[in-house]
mmCIF file of the N, C-alpha and C atoms, coordinates in Angstrom:
data_MODEL
# 
_entry.id   MODEL 
# 
loop_
_atom_site.group_PDB 
_atom_site.id 
_atom_site.type_symbol 
_atom_site.label_atom_id 
_atom_site.label_alt_id 
_atom_site.label_comp_id 
_atom_site.label_asym_id 
_atom_site.label_entity_id 
_atom_site.label_seq_id 
_atom_site.pdbx_PDB_ins_code 
_atom_site.Cartn_x 
_atom_site.Cartn_y 
_atom_site.Cartn_z 
_atom_site.occupancy 
_atom_site.B_iso_or_equiv 
_atom_site.pdbx_formal_charge 
_atom_site.auth_seq_id 
_atom_site.auth_comp_id 
_atom_site.auth_asym_id 
_atom_site.auth_atom_id 
_atom_site.pdbx_PDB_model_num 
ATOM 1   N N  . MET A 1 1  ? 71.119 78.057  86.816  1.00 0.00 ? 1  MET A N  1 
ATOM 2   C CA . MET A 1 1  ? 72.423 78.300  87.289  1.00 0.00 ? 1  MET A CA 1 
ATOM 3   C C  . MET A 1 1  ? 72.832 79.780  87.923  1.00 0.00 ? 1  MET A C  1 
ATOM 4   N N  . LYS A 1 2  ? 73.434 80.016  88.516  1.00 0.00 ? 2  LYS A N  1 
ATOM 5   C CA . LYS A 1 2  ? 73.682 81.350  89.566  1.00 0.00 ? 2  LYS A CA 1 
ATOM 6   C C  . LYS A 1 2  ? 74.210 82.613  88.845  1.00 0.00 ? 2  LYS A C  1 
ATOM 7   N N  . THR A 1 3  ? 73.323 83.364  89.227  1.00 0.00 ? 3  THR A N  1 
ATOM 8   C CA . THR A 1 3  ? 74.200 84.732  88.259  1.00 0.00 ? 3  THR A CA 1 
ATOM 9   C C  . THR A 1 3  ? 75.079 85.108  88.995  1.00 0.00 ? 3  THR A C  1 
ATOM 10  N N  . THR A 1 4  ? 76.800 85.717  88.245  1.00 0.00 ? 4  THR A N  1 
ATOM 11  C CA . THR A 1 4  ? 77.453 86.130  89.168  1.00 0.00 ? 4  THR A CA 1 
ATOM 12  C C  . THR A 1 4  ? 77.923 87.452  88.315  1.00 0.00 ? 4  THR A C  1 
ATOM 13  N N  . TYR A 1 5  ? 78.511 88.375  89.025  1.00 0.00 ? 5  TYR A N  1 
ATOM 14  C CA . TYR A 1 5  ? 78.777 89.961  88.914  1.00 0.00 ? 5  TYR A CA 1 
ATOM 15  C C  . TYR A 1 5  ? 80.523 89.742  88.214  1.00 0.00 ? 5  TYR A C  1 
ATOM 16  N N  . GLY A 1 6  ? 81.021 89.458  87.614  1.00 0.00 ? 6  GLY A N  1 
ATOM 17  C CA . GLY A 1 6  ? 82.442 89.605  87.485  1.00 0.00 ? 6  GLY A CA 1 
ATOM 18  C C  . GLY A 1 6  ? 83.369 90.758  87.476  1.00 0.00 ? 6  GLY A C  1 
ATOM 19  N N  . LEU A 1 7  ? 82.269 91.962  86.696  1.00 0.00 ? 7  LEU A N  1 
ATOM 20  C CA . LEU A 1 7  ? 83.227 93.157  86.898  1.00 0.00 ? 7  LEU A CA 1 
ATOM 21  C C  . LEU A 1 7  ? 82.790 94.196  87.477  1.00 0.00 ? 7  LEU A C  1 
ATOM 22  N N  . PRO A 1 8  ? 81.706 93.910  88.143  1.00 0.00 ? 8  PRO A N  1 
ATOM 23  C CA . PRO A 1 8  ? 81.272 94.768  89.886  1.00 0.00 ? 8  PRO A CA 1 
ATOM 24  C C  . PRO A 1 8  ? 82.629 94.420  90.618  1.00 0.00 ? 8  PRO A C  1 
ATOM 25  N N  . ALA A 1 9  ? 82.180 93.164  90.865  1.00 0.00 ? 9  ALA A N  1 
ATOM 26  C CA . ALA A 1 9  ? 83.434 92.428  91.632  1.00 0.00 ? 9  ALA A CA 1 
ATOM 27  C C  . ALA A 1 9  ? 85.560 92.907  91.225  1.00 0.00 ? 9  ALA A C  1 
ATOM 28  N N  . LEU A 1 10 ? 84.649 93.399  89.964  1.00 0.00 ? 10 LEU A N  1 
ATOM 29  C CA . LEU A 1 10 ? 86.355 93.504  89.711  1.00 0.00 ? 10 LEU A CA 1 
ATOM 30  C C  . LEU A 1 10 ? 86.926 95.289  90.186  1.00 0.00 ? 10 LEU A C  1 
ATOM 31  N N  . LEU A 1 11 ? 86.174 96.229  89.707  1.00 0.00 ? 11 LEU A N  1 
ATOM 32  C CA . LEU A 1 11 ? 85.546 97.392  90.460  1.00 0.00 ? 11 LEU A CA 1 
ATOM 33  C C  . LEU A 1 11 ? 85.827 97.425  91.633  1.00 0.00 ? 11 LEU A C  1 
ATOM 34  N N  . SER A 1 12 ? 85.075 97.020  92.050  1.00 0.00 ? 12 SER A N  1 
ATOM 35  C CA . SER A 1 12 ? 84.951 97.591  94.327  1.00 0.00 ? 12 SER A CA 1 
ATOM 36  C C  . SER A 1 12 ? 86.354 96.480  94.927  1.00 0.00 ? 12 SER A C  1 
ATOM 37  N N  . ALA A 1 13 ? 86.931 95.797  93.839  1.00 0.00 ? 13 ALA A N  1 
ATOM 38  C CA . ALA A 1 13 ? 88.339 95.386  93.790  1.00 0.00 ? 13 ALA A CA 1 
ATOM 39  C C  . ALA A 1 13 ? 89.387 96.657  94.482  1.00 0.00 ? 13 ALA A C  1 
ATOM 40  N N  . PHE A 1 14 ? 89.043 97.154  93.944  1.00 0.00 ? 14 PHE A N  1 
ATOM 41  C CA . PHE A 1 14 ? 89.850 98.305  93.321  1.00 0.00 ? 14 PHE A CA 1 
ATOM 42  C C  . PHE A 1 14 ? 89.273 99.792  93.884  1.00 0.00 ? 14 PHE A C  1 
ATOM 43  N N  . PHE A 1 15 ? 88.365 100.303 94.131  1.00 0.00 ? 15 PHE A N  1 
ATOM 44  C CA . PHE A 1 15 ? 87.237 101.181 94.412  1.00 0.00 ? 15 PHE A CA 1 
ATOM 45  C C  . PHE A 1 15 ? 86.221 100.105 95.492  1.00 0.00 ? 15 PHE A C  1 
ATOM 46  N N  . PRO A 1 16 ? 86.159 99.461  96.475  1.00 0.00 ? 16 PRO A N  1 
ATOM 47  C CA . PRO A 1 16 ? 85.089 99.859  97.720  1.00 0.00 ? 16 PRO A CA 1 
ATOM 48  C C  . PRO A 1 16 ? 84.385 100.324 97.373  1.00 0.00 ? 16 PRO A C  1 
ATOM 49  N N  . GLY A 1 17 ? 82.918 99.698  97.138  1.00 0.00 ? 17 GLY A N  1 
ATOM 50  C CA . GLY A 1 17 ? 81.323 100.413 96.191  1.00 0.00 ? 17 GLY A CA 1 
ATOM 51  C C  . GLY A 1 17 ? 80.969 100.694 95.279  1.00 0.00 ? 17 GLY A C  1 
ATOM 52  N N  . LEU A 1 18 ? 82.322 100.685 94.445  1.00 0.00 ? 18 LEU A N  1 
ATOM 53  C CA . LEU A 1 18 ? 81.888 101.340 92.625  1.00 0.00 ? 18 LEU A CA 1 
ATOM 54  C C  . LEU A 1 18 ? 81.163 99.746  92.354  1.00 0.00 ? 18 LEU A C  1 
ATOM 55  N N  . GLY A 1 19 ? 81.417 97.964  92.628  1.00 0.00 ? 19 GLY A N  1 
ATOM 56  C CA . GLY A 1 19 ? 80.759 97.551  92.342  1.00 0.00 ? 19 GLY A CA 1 
ATOM 57  C C  . GLY A 1 19 ? 79.482 97.339  92.376  1.00 0.00 ? 19 GLY A C  1 
ATOM 58  N N  . GLN A 1 20 ? 78.901 97.875  93.641  1.00 0.00 ? 20 GLN A N  1 
ATOM 59  C CA . GLN A 1 20 ? 76.968 98.045  94.289  1.00 0.00 ? 20 GLN A CA 1 
ATOM 60  C C  . GLN A 1 20 ? 76.912 99.117  93.166  1.00 0.00 ? 20 GLN A C  1 
ATOM 61  N N  . LEU A 1 21 ? 77.791 100.201 93.496  1.00 0.00 ? 21 LEU A N  1 
ATOM 62  C CA . LEU A 1 21 ? 77.507 101.269 92.586  1.00 0.00 ? 21 LEU A CA 1 
ATOM 63  C C  . LEU A 1 21 ? 76.461 101.012 90.890  1.00 0.00 ? 21 LEU A C  1 
ATOM 64  N N  . ILE A 1 22 ? 77.538 99.865  90.360  1.00 0.00 ? 22 ILE A N  1 
ATOM 65  C CA . ILE A 1 22 ? 77.337 100.224 89.695  1.00 0.00 ? 22 ILE A CA 1 
ATOM 66  C C  . ILE A 1 22 ? 75.912 99.055  89.062  1.00 0.00 ? 22 ILE A C  1 
ATOM 67  N N  . LYS A 1 23 ? 75.552 98.305  90.107  1.00 0.00 ? 23 LYS A N  1 
ATOM 68  C CA . LYS A 1 23 ? 74.572 97.127  89.613  1.00 0.00 ? 23 LYS A CA 1 
ATOM 69  C C  . LYS A 1 23 ? 73.457 97.861  90.850  1.00 0.00 ? 23 LYS A C  1 
ATOM 70  N N  . GLY A 1 24 ? 73.615 99.236  90.555  1.00 0.00 ? 24 GLY A N  1 
ATOM 71  C CA . GLY A 1 24 ? 72.118 100.277 91.378  1.00 0.00 ? 24 GLY A CA 1 
ATOM 72  C C  . GLY A 1 24 ? 72.473 99.837  92.599  1.00 0.00 ? 24 GLY A C  1 
ATOM 73  N N  . GLN A 1 25 ? 73.270 99.734  93.537  1.00 0.00 ? 25 GLN A N  1 
ATOM 74  C CA . GLN A 1 25 ? 72.389 99.108  94.985  1.00 0.00 ? 25 GLN A CA 1 
ATOM 75  C C  . GLN A 1 25 ? 73.221 100.366 95.467  1.00 0.00 ? 25 GLN A C  1 
ATOM 76  N N  . ILE A 1 26 ? 72.794 101.492 95.455  1.00 0.00 ? 26 ILE A N  1 
ATOM 77  C CA . ILE A 1 26 ? 73.444 103.236 95.547  1.00 0.00 ? 26 ILE A CA 1 
ATOM 78  C C  . ILE A 1 26 ? 73.303 102.946 97.071  1.00 0.00 ? 26 ILE A C  1 
ATOM 79  N N  . LEU A 1 27 ? 72.254 102.519 97.881  1.00 0.00 ? 27 LEU A N  1 
ATOM 80  C CA . LEU A 1 27 ? 72.588 103.052 99.380  1.00 0.00 ? 27 LEU A CA 1 
ATOM 81  C C  . LEU A 1 27 ? 73.623 101.970 100.137 1.00 0.00 ? 27 LEU A C  1 
ATOM 82  N N  . LYS A 1 28 ? 73.808 100.912 99.087  1.00 0.00 ? 28 LYS A N  1 
ATOM 83  C CA . LYS A 1 28 ? 74.497 99.963  99.781  1.00 0.00 ? 28 LYS A CA 1 
ATOM 84  C C  . LYS A 1 28 ? 75.833 100.753 99.538  1.00 0.00 ? 28 LYS A C  1 
ATOM 85  N N  . ALA A 1 29 ? 76.767 101.295 98.471  1.00 0.00 ? 29 ALA A N  1 
ATOM 86  C CA . ALA A 1 29 ? 77.611 101.332 98.298  1.00 0.00 ? 29 ALA A CA 1 
ATOM 87  C C  . ALA A 1 29 ? 77.848 102.606 99.205  1.00 0.00 ? 29 ALA A C  1 
ATOM 88  N N  . ILE A 1 30 ? 77.174 103.574 99.218  1.00 0.00 ? 30 ILE A N  1 
ATOM 89  C CA . ILE A 1 30 ? 77.032 104.874 100.363 1.00 0.00 ? 30 ILE A CA 1 
ATOM 90  C C  . ILE A 1 30 ? 77.326 104.209 101.841 1.00 0.00 ? 30 ILE A C  1 
ATOM 91  N N  . PHE A 1 31 ? 76.673 102.961 102.112 1.00 0.00 ? 31 PHE A N  1 
ATOM 92  C CA . PHE A 1 31 ? 77.059 102.405 103.098 1.00 0.00 ? 31 PHE A CA 1 
ATOM 93  C C  . PHE A 1 31 ? 78.544 102.143 103.179 1.00 0.00 ? 31 PHE A C  1 
ATOM 94  N N  . ILE A 1 32 ? 79.051 101.449 102.265 1.00 0.00 ? 32 ILE A N  1 
ATOM 95  C CA . ILE A 1 32 ? 80.201 101.099 102.130 1.00 0.00 ? 32 ILE A CA 1 
ATOM 96  C C  . ILE A 1 32 ? 81.354 101.961 102.724 1.00 0.00 ? 32 ILE A C  1 
ATOM 97  N N  . TRP A 1 33 ? 80.705 102.991 101.733 1.00 0.00 ? 33 TRP A N  1 
ATOM 98  C CA . TRP A 1 33 ? 82.018 104.440 101.566 1.00 0.00 ? 33 TRP A CA 1 
ATOM 99  C C  . TRP A 1 33 ? 82.179 105.097 102.952 1.00 0.00 ? 33 TRP A C  1 
ATOM 100 N N  . LEU A 1 34 ? 81.162 104.916 103.693 1.00 0.00 ? 34 LEU A N  1 
ATOM 101 C CA . LEU A 1 34 ? 81.005 105.826 105.182 1.00 0.00 ? 34 LEU A CA 1 
ATOM 102 C C  . LEU A 1 34 ? 81.604 105.037 106.400 1.00 0.00 ? 34 LEU A C  1 
ATOM 103 N N  . VAL A 1 35 ? 80.958 104.088 105.847 1.00 0.00 ? 35 VAL A N  1 
ATOM 104 C CA . VAL A 1 35 ? 81.437 102.978 107.553 1.00 0.00 ? 35 VAL A CA 1 
ATOM 105 C C  . VAL A 1 35 ? 82.756 102.061 107.402 1.00 0.00 ? 35 VAL A C  1 
ATOM 106 N N  . GLY A 1 36 ? 83.018 101.922 105.605 1.00 0.00 ? 36 GLY A N  1 
ATOM 107 C CA . GLY A 1 36 ? 83.980 101.299 106.080 1.00 0.00 ? 36 GLY A CA 1 
ATOM 108 C C  . GLY A 1 36 ? 85.057 101.914 105.688 1.00 0.00 ? 36 GLY A C  1 
ATOM 109 N N  . GLY A 1 37 ? 85.028 103.748 105.032 1.00 0.00 ? 37 GLY A N  1 
ATOM 110 C CA . GLY A 1 37 ? 86.270 104.243 105.550 1.00 0.00 ? 37 GLY A CA 1 
ATOM 111 C C  . GLY A 1 37 ? 86.644 104.700 106.867 1.00 0.00 ? 37 GLY A C  1 
ATOM 112 N N  . ALA A 1 38 ? 85.078 104.786 107.607 1.00 0.00 ? 38 ALA A N  1 
ATOM 113 C CA . ALA A 1 38 ? 85.530 105.402 109.202 1.00 0.00 ? 38 ALA A CA 1 
ATOM 114 C C  . ALA A 1 38 ? 86.172 104.432 109.869 1.00 0.00 ? 38 ALA A C  1 
ATOM 115 N N  . VAL A 1 39 ? 85.283 102.970 109.848 1.00 0.00 ? 39 VAL A N  1 
ATOM 116 C CA . VAL A 1 39 ? 86.241 102.045 110.267 1.00 0.00 ? 39 VAL A CA 1 
ATOM 117 C C  . VAL A 1 39 ? 87.808 101.808 109.749 1.00 0.00 ? 39 VAL A C  1 
ATOM 118 N N  . GLY A 1 40 ? 87.616 101.607 108.633 1.00 0.00 ? 40 GLY A N  1 
ATOM 119 C CA . GLY A 1 40 ? 89.305 100.766 107.490 1.00 0.00 ? 40 GLY A CA 1 
ATOM 120 C C  . GLY A 1 40 ? 89.931 102.494 108.675 1.00 0.00 ? 40 GLY A C  1 
ATOM 121 N N  . PHE A 1 41 ? 90.056 104.240 108.519 1.00 0.00 ? 41 PHE A N  1 
ATOM 122 C CA . PHE A 1 41 ? 90.467 104.922 109.957 1.00 0.00 ? 41 PHE A CA 1 
ATOM 123 C C  . PHE A 1 41 ? 91.056 104.228 110.859 1.00 0.00 ? 41 PHE A C  1 
ATOM 124 N N  . LEU A 1 42 ? 89.670 103.993 111.511 1.00 0.00 ? 42 LEU A N  1 
ATOM 125 C CA . LEU A 1 42 ? 89.662 103.677 112.875 1.00 0.00 ? 42 LEU A CA 1 
ATOM 126 C C  . LEU A 1 42 ? 90.622 103.036 113.637 1.00 0.00 ? 42 LEU A C  1 
ATOM 127 N N  . LEU A 1 43 ? 90.661 101.456 112.468 1.00 0.00 ? 43 LEU A N  1 
ATOM 128 C CA . LEU A 1 43 ? 91.555 100.558 112.191 1.00 0.00 ? 43 LEU A CA 1 
ATOM 129 C C  . LEU A 1 43 ? 91.984 99.899  111.921 1.00 0.00 ? 43 LEU A C  1 
ATOM 130 N N  . SER A 1 44 ? 93.139 101.078 111.091 1.00 0.00 ? 44 SER A N  1 
ATOM 131 C CA . SER A 1 44 ? 93.676 100.946 110.322 1.00 0.00 ? 44 SER A CA 1 
ATOM 132 C C  . SER A 1 44 ? 95.099 100.330 110.407 1.00 0.00 ? 44 SER A C  1 
ATOM 133 N N  . TRP A 1 45 ? 95.183 99.891  112.207 1.00 0.00 ? 45 TRP A N  1 
ATOM 134 C CA . TRP A 1 45 ? 95.940 99.296  112.898 1.00 0.00 ? 45 TRP A CA 1 
ATOM 135 C C  . TRP A 1 45 ? 95.825 97.757  113.247 1.00 0.00 ? 45 TRP A C  1 
ATOM 136 N N  . THR A 1 46 ? 95.011 97.495  112.854 1.00 0.00 ? 46 THR A N  1 
ATOM 137 C CA . THR A 1 46 ? 94.654 95.862  113.471 1.00 0.00 ? 46 THR A CA 1 
ATOM 138 C C  . THR A 1 46 ? 95.242 95.363  111.920 1.00 0.00 ? 46 THR A C  1 
ATOM 139 N N  . ILE A 1 47 ? 94.524 95.697  110.884 1.00 0.00 ? 47 ILE A N  1 
ATOM 140 C CA . ILE A 1 47 ? 94.962 95.218  109.618 1.00 0.00 ? 47 ILE A CA 1 
ATOM 141 C C  . ILE A 1 47 ? 93.796 94.331  108.956 1.00 0.00 ? 47 ILE A C  1 
ATOM 142 N N  . ILE A 1 48 ? 93.693 93.814  109.841 1.00 0.00 ? 48 ILE A N  1 
ATOM 143 C CA . ILE A 1 48 ? 92.137 91.926  109.472 1.00 0.00 ? 48 ILE A CA 1 
ATOM 144 C C  . ILE A 1 48 ? 91.342 92.427  109.526 1.00 0.00 ? 48 ILE A C  1 
ATOM 145 N N  . VAL A 1 49 ? 91.067 93.699  110.156 1.00 0.00 ? 49 VAL A N  1 
ATOM 146 C CA . VAL A 1 49 ? 89.706 94.267  110.279 1.00 0.00 ? 49 VAL A CA 1 
ATOM 147 C C  . VAL A 1 49 ? 88.830 95.138  108.841 1.00 0.00 ? 49 VAL A C  1 
ATOM 148 N N  . PRO A 1 50 ? 90.526 96.297  108.082 1.00 0.00 ? 50 PRO A N  1 
ATOM 149 C CA . PRO A 1 50 ? 89.712 96.850  106.984 1.00 0.00 ? 50 PRO A CA 1 
ATOM 150 C C  . PRO A 1 50 ? 90.339 94.898  105.875 1.00 0.00 ? 50 PRO A C  1 
ATOM 151 N N  . VAL A 1 51 ? 90.992 94.761  106.302 1.00 0.00 ? 51 VAL A N  1 
ATOM 152 C CA . VAL A 1 51 ? 91.387 93.333  104.729 1.00 0.00 ? 51 VAL A CA 1 
ATOM 153 C C  . VAL A 1 51 ? 90.065 92.892  104.571 1.00 0.00 ? 51 VAL A C  1 
ATOM 154 N N  . ALA A 1 52 ? 89.183 92.662  106.485 1.00 0.00 ? 52 ALA A N  1 
ATOM 155 C CA . ALA A 1 52 ? 88.327 91.648  106.077 1.00 0.00 ? 52 ALA A CA 1 
ATOM 156 C C  . ALA A 1 52 ? 87.191 92.567  105.267 1.00 0.00 ? 52 ALA A C  1 
ATOM 157 N N  . LEU A 1 53 ? 86.214 94.183  105.652 1.00 0.00 ? 53 LEU A N  1 
ATOM 158 C CA . LEU A 1 53 ? 85.296 94.972  104.800 1.00 0.00 ? 53 LEU A CA 1 
ATOM 159 C C  . LEU A 1 53 ? 86.304 94.555  103.158 1.00 0.00 ? 53 LEU A C  1 
ATOM 160 N N  . TRP A 1 54 ? 86.939 94.747  103.093 1.00 0.00 ? 54 TRP A N  1 
ATOM 161 C CA . TRP A 1 54 ? 87.303 95.320  101.766 1.00 0.00 ? 54 TRP A CA 1 
ATOM 162 C C  . TRP A 1 54 ? 87.382 93.719  101.563 1.00 0.00 ? 54 TRP A C  1 
ATOM 163 N N  . ALA A 1 55 ? 87.457 92.266  101.471 1.00 0.00 ? 55 ALA A N  1 
ATOM 164 C CA . ALA A 1 55 ? 86.601 91.265  101.524 1.00 0.00 ? 55 ALA A CA 1 
ATOM 165 C C  . ALA A 1 55 ? 85.571 90.967  100.730 1.00 0.00 ? 55 ALA A C  1 
ATOM 166 N N  . TRP A 1 56 ? 84.942 91.085  101.949 1.00 0.00 ? 56 TRP A N  1 
ATOM 167 C CA . TRP A 1 56 ? 83.059 91.254  101.882 1.00 0.00 ? 56 TRP A CA 1 
ATOM 168 C C  . TRP A 1 56 ? 82.873 92.203  100.873 1.00 0.00 ? 56 TRP A C  1 
ATOM 169 N N  . ASN A 1 57 ? 83.210 93.307  100.371 1.00 0.00 ? 57 ASN A N  1 
ATOM 170 C CA . ASN A 1 57 ? 82.792 94.357  99.028  1.00 0.00 ? 57 ASN A CA 1 
ATOM 171 C C  . ASN A 1 57 ? 82.809 93.582  98.106  1.00 0.00 ? 57 ASN A C  1 
ATOM 172 N N  . VAL A 1 58 ? 83.828 92.760  98.417  1.00 0.00 ? 58 VAL A N  1 
ATOM 173 C CA . VAL A 1 58 ? 84.364 92.605  96.502  1.00 0.00 ? 58 VAL A CA 1 
ATOM 174 C C  . VAL A 1 58 ? 83.249 90.589  96.628  1.00 0.00 ? 58 VAL A C  1 
ATOM 175 N N  . TYR A 1 59 ? 83.411 90.114  97.655  1.00 0.00 ? 59 TYR A N  1 
ATOM 176 C CA . TYR A 1 59 ? 82.592 88.848  97.342  1.00 0.00 ? 59 TYR A CA 1 
ATOM 177 C C  . TYR A 1 59 ? 80.836 89.640  98.031  1.00 0.00 ? 59 TYR A C  1 
ATOM 178 N N  . ASP A 1 60 ? 80.801 90.529  97.720  1.00 0.00 ? 60 ASP A N  1 
ATOM 179 C CA . ASP A 1 60 ? 79.432 90.766  97.917  1.00 0.00 ? 60 ASP A CA 1 
ATOM 180 C C  . ASP A 1 60 ? 79.032 91.202  96.367  1.00 0.00 ? 60 ASP A C  1 
ATOM 181 N N  . ALA A 1 61 ? 79.655 92.621  95.897  1.00 0.00 ? 61 ALA A N  1 
ATOM 182 C CA . ALA A 1 61 ? 79.723 92.837  94.663  1.00 0.00 ? 61 ALA A CA 1 
ATOM 183 C C  . ALA A 1 61 ? 79.744 91.952  94.024  1.00 0.00 ? 61 ALA A C  1 
ATOM 184 N N  . TYR A 1 62 ? 80.108 90.954  93.779  1.00 0.00 ? 62 TYR A N  1 
ATOM 185 C CA . TYR A 1 62 ? 80.410 89.527  92.973  1.00 0.00 ? 62 TYR A CA 1 
ATOM 186 C C  . TYR A 1 62 ? 79.122 87.937  92.907  1.00 0.00 ? 62 TYR A C  1 
ATOM 187 N N  . ASN A 1 63 ? 78.486 88.466  94.084  1.00 0.00 ? 63 ASN A N  1 
ATOM 188 C CA . ASN A 1 63 ? 77.524 87.242  94.690  1.00 0.00 ? 63 ASN A CA 1 
ATOM 189 C C  . ASN A 1 63 ? 76.166 88.052  94.280  1.00 0.00 ? 63 ASN A C  1 
ATOM 190 N N  . ASP A 1 64 ? 75.967 89.196  95.282  1.00 0.00 ? 64 ASP A N  1 
ATOM 191 C CA . ASP A 1 64 ? 74.395 90.006  94.957  1.00 0.00 ? 64 ASP A CA 1 
ATOM 192 C C  . ASP A 1 64 ? 73.834 90.214  94.321  1.00 0.00 ? 64 ASP A C  1 
ATOM 193 N N  . PRO A 1 65 ? 72.408 89.489  93.744  1.00 0.00 ? 65 PRO A N  1 
ATOM 194 C CA . PRO A 1 65 ? 71.665 89.897  93.071  1.00 0.00 ? 65 PRO A CA 1 
ATOM 195 C C  . PRO A 1 65 ? 71.174 91.248  92.573  1.00 0.00 ? 65 PRO A C  1 
ATOM 196 N N  . ALA A 1 66 ? 71.497 92.581  91.667  1.00 0.00 ? 66 ALA A N  1 
ATOM 197 C CA . ALA A 1 66 ? 71.217 93.834  91.698  1.00 0.00 ? 66 ALA A CA 1 
ATOM 198 C C  . ALA A 1 66 ? 69.757 93.777  92.092  1.00 0.00 ? 66 ALA A C  1 
# 
């Protein structure tokens, strides 16, 4: 059975990168904060790119092993 992480995914849904930080993936969390923040800010007018980054963040926190 595949292990999933519901709490990290829930935390990442509200604060991107927090789920990865809770799982001990510190560099990935910092990457999400820096790159996701910059891309979200620069491409906020497209709405598609920031939403896609947010969705990937939640998916990664839910499925990626710690």
